C-alpha positions in Angstrom: 91.5 116.3 132.2 93.9 116.5 130.4 95.1 115.2 126.9 97.7 112.9 126.5 100.3 111.9 123.2 101.2 108.7 124.0 104.1 106.7 121.8 106.6 104.2 122.3 109.7 105.1 123.5 112.6 103.1 122.6 115.5 103.3 124.7 113.8 102.5 127.2 111.5 100.4 125.7 108.4 101.8 127.5 105.5 104.1 126.5 106.3 107.8 126.7 103.2 110.0 128.3 104.2 113.3 126.7 101.7 116.4 128.1 99.7 117.6 124.6 98.7 121.4 126.3 102.6 122.1 127.8 104.6 119.0 125.5 106.8 117.7 128.0 106.8 114.4 129.0 105.4 113.6 133.0 106.2 109.7 133.2 106.2 106.8 131.4 104.2 103.3 131.4 104.5 99.6 130.7 100.8 100.0 129.3 97.8 102.4 129.0 93.7 102.6 128.0 93.0 105.9 126.4 89.6 107.2 125.8 88.6 109.6 122.9 91.6 108.9 121.0 92.8 110.3 118.1 96.1 108.5 115.9 97.8 111.4 114.9 101.3 110.6 112.0 104.0 113.2 110.9 103.7 112.5 107.3 106.9 114.9 106.4 108.7 111.9 109.6 107.6 108.7 107.4 109.1 109.9 104.6 112.2 110.9 107.1 112.5 108.1 108.5 112.1 106.0 104.5 114.8 108.0 102.9 117.5 107.9 105.7 117.1 104.0 107.6 116.5 106.2 111.4 114.0 105.6 113.8 112.0 109.1 115.4 108.8 109.6 116.8 106.1 110.5 114.2 103.4 108.6 115.9 101.4 109.3 118.6 97.9 108.1 119.7 95.8 110.9 121.4 93.6 110.6 124.0 92.4 111.4 127.5 94.1 108.4 130.0 91.6 106.0 132.2 93.5 103.1 132.7 97.8 103.3 133.8 100.1 100.6 134.7 103.3 100.1 135.6 103.4 103.8 135.9 106.4 106.0 136.8 106.8 109.6 136.7 109.5 111.8 135.1 111.3 114.5 136.5 108.5 114.7 139.2 106.1 116.1 136.8 102.5 115.0 137.4 99.8 112.7 135.4 96.8 114.7 135.8 94.2 112.2 134.6 91.1 110.1 135.9 92.5 107.0 136.6 90.0 103.7 136.4 92.6 101.4 138.1 96.3 101.0 138.4 98.5 98.0 137.7 99.1 95.6 141.6 102.5 96.2 143.9 104.4 93.4 144.7 107.4 93.5 146.4 107.7 97.6 146.2 107.7 96.9 142.3 103.8 98.2 140.0 103.6 94.7 137.8 102.3 95.5 133.9 102.0 94.0 130.8 104.6 95.1 128.1 101.7 93.0 125.4 103.6 91.6 122.8 101.3 91.3 120.2 101.4 87.3 119.3 99.1 84.8 118.2 97.9 84.0 121.8 97.4 87.6 122.7 95.4 87.5 119.4 93.4 84.5 119.8 92.0 86.0 123.6 91.2 89.5 122.2 89.9 87.9 118.8 86.7 90.0 118.9 88.8 93.0 119.3 90.6 94.9 116.7 94.5 95.1 116.0 95.9 98.6 114.9 99.4 99.3 114.0 101.7 101.0 112.7 104.9 100.8 110.2 106.2 103.7 108.6 107.9 102.0 105.7 104.7 100.2 104.6 102.2 102.7 105.6 101.9 106.5 106.6 98.7 106.0 109.1 98.3 104.0 111.9 96.1 101.1 110.1 93.7 97.9 111.5 96.4 95.2 110.6 93.6 92.1 109.4 92.3 94.7 106.6 94.9 97.8 106.2 92.7 100.5 106.0 93.4 103.5 107.9 91.8 104.6 111.6 92.0 108.0 112.4 89.7 107.7 115.8 88.7 105.7 118.3 86.0 105.5 121.5 89.1 103.8 123.3 92.5 102.2 122.8 94.4 99.9 125.0 98.2 100.3 124.2 101.5 98.8 125.2 105.2 98.7 125.6 105.3 95.6 123.0 103.9 97.3 120.3 100.1 95.8 121.0 97.2 98.1 119.7 93.7 96.8 120.8 90.5 98.7 119.8 87.1 97.5 119.8 
């Protein structure tokens, strides 16, 4: 099963799914769950963002896709994954959750950890509660709204 790089696409407000092997974007989605996740940050890119104040993709989560919600293929490319479950289709539209990290959301997931990345504050992904660096997780749930949850 392929591994994919996942990052927030600021142009279409979805998550971009990029094949790690080919570096091609295969599609976009509203949220997904990754297994065997590695959190990677390009430190030179962080430095450029801080210097130029211009956003660019410098942080990705890499892993095997487990669940996928609101998926749209890009340029008819295929996604090779053992997808366990996808979101409900209603009126011909795939429904997903953009998952804004609100206070109510955090109460719902109080037994989980929230992960964040802000290039102006950190050089890596960190746990929101402690600011401690995180480099990997058995699994994580990511939404296009910027929510990253792990256990």
